[in-house]
C-alpha positions in Angstrom: -90.7 76.7 -71.5 -93.8 77.8 -73.5 -96.4 80.3 -72.2 -98.9 77.5 -72.1 -96.7 75.5 -69.7 -96.1 78.6 -67.6 -99.9 79.1 -67.4 -100.4 75.5 -66.5 -97.8 75.7 -63.7 -99.4 78.8 -62.3 -102.8 77.2 -62.4 -101.3 74.2 -60.6 -99.7 76.3 -58.0 -103.0 78.2 -57.4 -104.9 74.9 -57.1 -102.4 73.6 -54.5 -102.7 76.9 -52.6 -106.5 76.6 -52.6 -106.2 73.0 -51.4 -104.0 74.1 -48.5 -106.2 77.0 -47.4 -109.3 74.9 -47.7 -108.0 72.3 -45.3 -106.3 74.8 -43.0 -109.7 76.6 -42.8 -111.2 73.3 -41.7 -108.6 73.0 -39.0 -109.5 76.4 -37.5 -113.2 75.5 -37.7 -112.8 72.4 -35.6 -112.8 72.3 -31.8 -109.9 71.2 -29.6 -110.2 67.5 -30.2 -106.8 65.8 -30.5 -106.9 62.7 -32.6 -105.0 60.8 -35.3 -101.6 59.1 -35.1 -99.3 62.1 -35.1 -101.6 64.2 -32.8 -102.0 61.4 -30.3 -98.3 60.9 -30.2 -97.6 64.5 -29.7 -100.1 64.7 -26.8 -98.6 61.7 -25.1 -95.1 63.1 -25.4 -96.2 66.3 -23.7 -97.9 64.4 -20.9 -94.8 62.2 -20.2 -92.0 64.7 -20.4 -91.8 65.0 -16.6 -91.3 61.2 -16.3 -88.3 61.3 -18.6 -90.1 59.7 -21.6 -89.1 62.0 -24.5 -89.7 59.5 -27.4 -92.9 58.3 -28.9 -92.9 55.6 -31.6 -95.6 53.8 -33.6 -97.1 53.1 -37.0 -99.8 51.8 -39.2 -100.0 48.9 -41.7 -102.7 48.4 -44.3 -103.1 45.4 -46.7 -105.7 45.6 -49.4 -106.6 42.6 -51.7 -108.8 42.4 -54.8 -109.8 39.4 -56.9 -112.1 38.7 -59.9 -112.7 35.8 -62.2 -115.1 34.9 -65.0 -115.8 32.1 -67.4 -117.8 32.2 -70.7 -118.9 35.8 -69.8 -120.7 37.4 -72.7 -119.8 40.9 -71.8 -116.1 40.1 -72.1 -113.1 41.0 -69.9 -110.2 39.2 -68.3 -110.8 35.7 -67.1 -108.8 36.4 -63.9 -107.5 39.4 -62.1 -105.8 39.9 -58.7 -104.4 42.9 -57.0 -102.5 43.4 -53.7 -101.5 46.8 -52.2 -99.6 47.4 -49.0 -98.7 50.4 -46.9 -96.4 50.7 -43.9 -96.1 54.0 -42.1 -93.7 54.4 -39.1 -93.1 57.4 -36.9 -90.6 58.3 -34.2 -91.0 61.7 -32.4 -88.8 63.3 -29.9 -89.5 66.4 -27.8 -87.7 67.9 -24.9 -87.8 71.5 -23.7 -87.3 73.6 -26.9 -85.9 70.8 -29.0 -87.9 68.4 -31.3 -87.1 65.7 -33.8 -89.8 64.2 -36.0 -89.1 61.2 -38.2 -91.5 59.4 -40.6 -91.1 56.5 -43.0 -93.7 55.7 -45.6 -93.5 52.5 -47.7 -96.0 51.7 -50.5 -96.0 48.7 -52.8 -98.6 47.1 -55.0 -99.0 44.6 -57.8 -101.8 43.7 -60.2 -102.1 40.6 -62.3 -104.6 40.0 -65.1 -104.9 37.3 -67.7 -104.3 39.6 -70.6 -101.5 41.8 -69.2 -99.7 39.6 -66.7 -98.2 41.1 -63.6 -97.6 44.8 -63.4 -96.7 47.3 -60.6 -99.4 49.7 -59.6 -97.9 51.4 -56.5 -94.3 51.9 -55.4 -92.9 54.5 -53.0 -90.2 54.9 -50.4 -90.3 58.2 -48.5 -88.3 59.1 -45.4 -88.6 62.5 -43.8 -86.6 63.8 -40.8 -87.0 67.2 -39.3 -85.2 68.7 -36.3 -86.4 71.9 -34.7 -85.6 74.5 -32.0 -88.7 76.4 -30.7 -88.6 80.2 -31.2 -92.1 80.4 -29.7 -94.9 77.9 -29.2 -95.9 77.9 -32.9 -92.6 78.7 -34.7 -89.5 76.6 -35.0 -86.1 77.1 -36.6 -85.7 73.7 -38.4 -83.5 71.6 -40.6 -85.1 69.0 -42.8 -83.9 65.9 -44.7 -86.1 64.1 -47.2 -85.3 61.1 -49.4 -87.7 59.3 -51.7 -87.4 56.7 -54.5 -89.1 53.4 -55.4 -88.3 49.7 -54.8 -88.3 48.1 -58.2 -88.4 48.6 -62.0 -91.3 50.4 -63.6 -92.2 50.2 -67.3 -94.1 51.9 -70.0 -96.1 49.2 -71.8 -96.9 49.5 -75.5 -99.8 48.0 -77.5 -97.5 45.7 -79.5 -96.5 43.9 -76.3 -93.1 45.6 -75.8 -92.1 47.7 -72.8 -89.6 50.4 -71.9 -88.1 50.9 -68.5 -89.0 54.1 -66.8 -87.7 53.8 -63.3 -85.8 51.6 -60.8 -84.4 51.9 -57.3 -82.5 55.2 -57.2 -83.6 55.9 -60.8 -84.8 58.4 -59.9 -84.0 59.0 -56.3 -84.2 62.4 -54.6 -82.3 63.6 -51.6 -83.2 67.0 -50.2 -81.5 69.1 -47.4 -83.1 72.2 -46.2 -83.0 74.8 -43.4 -85.9 77.1 -42.7 -88.9 77.9 -40.5 -91.5 75.4 -39.4 -94.8 77.0 -38.5 -97.4 75.0 -36.6 -100.5 77.1 -36.1 -102.5 74.2 -34.8 -101.8 70.6 -34.0 -103.1 69.3 -37.3 -101.1 71.5 -39.6 -97.3 72.0 -40.2 -95.9 74.5 -42.8 -92.2 74.4 -43.4 -90.6 77.1 -45.7 -87.0 77.4 -46.8 -85.3 79.8 -49.2 -82.1 77.8 -49.2 -82.5 74.1 -50.2 -80.2 71.7 -52.0 -81.6 68.8 -53.9 -79.8 65.9 -55.5 -81.4 63.8 -58.3 -80.0 60.3 -58.8 -80.4 58.2 -61.9 -78.6 55.0 -61.2 -79.5 53.2 -64.4 -77.3 53.2 -67.5 -80.1 53.4 -70.1 -82.0 56.1 -68.3 -78.8 58.1 -67.6 -77.8 57.9 -71.3 -81.2 59.5 -72.2 -80.7 62.3 -69.7 -83.9 61.2 -67.9 -85.3 63.1 -64.9 -83.2 66.2 -65.7 -79.7 64.8 -65.3 -77.1 65.5 -68.1 -77.0 62.6 -70.6 -74.5 60.1 -69.3 -74.5 61.5 -65.8 -76.1 59.9 -62.8 -76.3 62.8 -60.3 -77.6 66.3 -60.6 -77.4 69.0 -58.0 -80.0 71.8 -57.7 -80.3 74.8 -55.5 -83.7 76.3 -54.8 -86.6 77.2 -52.5 -88.6 74.5 -50.8 -91.9 74.3 -48.9 -93.7 71.3 -47.5 -97.2 71.4 -45.9 -98.5 68.5 -43.9 -102.1 68.2 -42.7 -103.2 65.2 -40.6 -106.7 65.2 -39.2 -109.3 62.8 -37.9 -112.8 64.2 -38.8 -114.5 61.7 -36.5 -114.0 58.1 -35.2 -114.5 56.7 -38.6 -112.9 59.0 -41.2 -109.3 60.3 -41.1 -107.1 62.2 -43.6 -103.3 62.3 -44.1 -101.9 64.7 -46.7 -98.7 66.3 -47.7 -97.7 68.8 -50.4 -94.1 69.4 -51.4 -93.1 72.4 -53.6 -89.7 73.0 -55.1 -88.4 75.9 -57.3 -85.0 75.4 -59.0 -83.2 78.7 -59.0 -80.9 77.6 -61.8 -83.5 76.6 -64.4 -87.0 77.8 -64.9 -87.7 78.8 -61.3 -91.2 79.8 -62.2 -92.0 76.2 -63.0 -92.6 74.8 -59.6 -92.2 71.0 -59.0 -95.2 69.7 -57.0 -95.7 66.4 -55.2 -99.0 65.9 -53.4 -100.0 62.7 -51.5 -103.5 62.3 -50.1 -104.9 59.4 -48.1 -108.4 59.0 -46.8 -109.1 56.1 -44.5 -112.5 54.9 -43.2 -112.5 52.5 -40.3 -115.0 49.7 -40.8 -114.1 47.6 -37.7 -111.1 47.1 -35.5 -109.1 45.5 -38.2 -111.0 46.3 -41.4 -110.5 49.6 -43.3 -111.5 51.2 -46.6 -109.0 53.7 -48.1 -108.7 56.1 -51.0 -105.3 57.2 -52.1 -104.7 60.1 -54.6 -101.3 61.2 -55.6 -100.3 64.1 -57.9 -96.9 65.0 -59.3 -95.7 67.7 -61.6 -92.0 67.7 -62.3 -90.6 70.1 -65.0 -87.7 67.7 -65.6 -89.8 64.6 -66.3 -90.3 65.0 -70.0 -92.2 61.8 -70.9 -95.6 63.1 -72.0 -97.3 64.9 -74.9 -97.6 63.7 -78.5 -93.8 63.3 -78.9 -93.2 62.1 -75.3 -90.8 65.0 -74.7 -92.8 67.3 -72.5 -93.6 67.5 -68.8 -97.2 66.8 -67.7 -99.5 66.2 -64.7 -99.1 62.7 -63.2 -102.1 61.3 -61.4 -102.6 58.1 -59.5 -105.5 56.8 -57.5 -106.1 53.6 -55.5 -109.3 52.5 -53.7 -109.1 49.4 -51.5 -110.7 47.5 -48.6 -108.6 45.3 -46.4 -106.8 44.8 -43.1 -105.6 47.8 -41.1 -103.4 47.6 -38.0 -102.4 50.6 -35.9 -100.0 50.8 -32.9 
């Protein structure tokens, strides 16, 4: 790894740290208002422990649509365009005495169709997180964590000559992570999990991608095992009755290969409530994976991956 890439990774890590401290500072500056999906669930669990109700379940569903068309338009552009993006988030929380068990499932999928480019995928994510804890004190838990994420369908790199190259598919890549560590919850909006002992498996269940050694697996292999350190920081906050934020940052350092180059996955979602069923949303995702060497002039180097989506549509919360 070059000095330039090392400097880039350090700058990225510093940026993520500043992001976390900025929002954690916001948390401390707020009063004791308890809002948002996860905070409301946690509060209700606490209030119903005596009645024997130790589970709280719920979720949110968003569907955003976009359409455009033109005919004999002098400025040019596609004659027709249509996009659809969907998000389903489910949660199931358990708490009794010193024991807790938090489960979340996030599903994203989106398609975009234009006259010139046809139908292409513009969002695709499956993410399941399960974390069990034993309270050492009111703010610190001894915890075990399982995280799995992949995508639903094939993704391609499209070239100007009309050809395309497959980049991903279900379980290509797929990531399964097992971790044991400490879960610190200084306030109800913020959770910081840190583990020095984490095992991560990378799956590439596609013959062509496996043959290339994509996503860090050895060429021809479909599974790679890594041992490293892991941290995940979750921040969920409702600033007021209209605007809310849900964010998560995952950091992983592989002890066996370039541990100084930290893999980063950050998901940010801002939601503005327009009415009971109408919402506007901004989604910004950032990924840096040292094993994903698809960028640069020769398409053989890691790089920053950014994706943003803005939409207005239906929103249902229960």
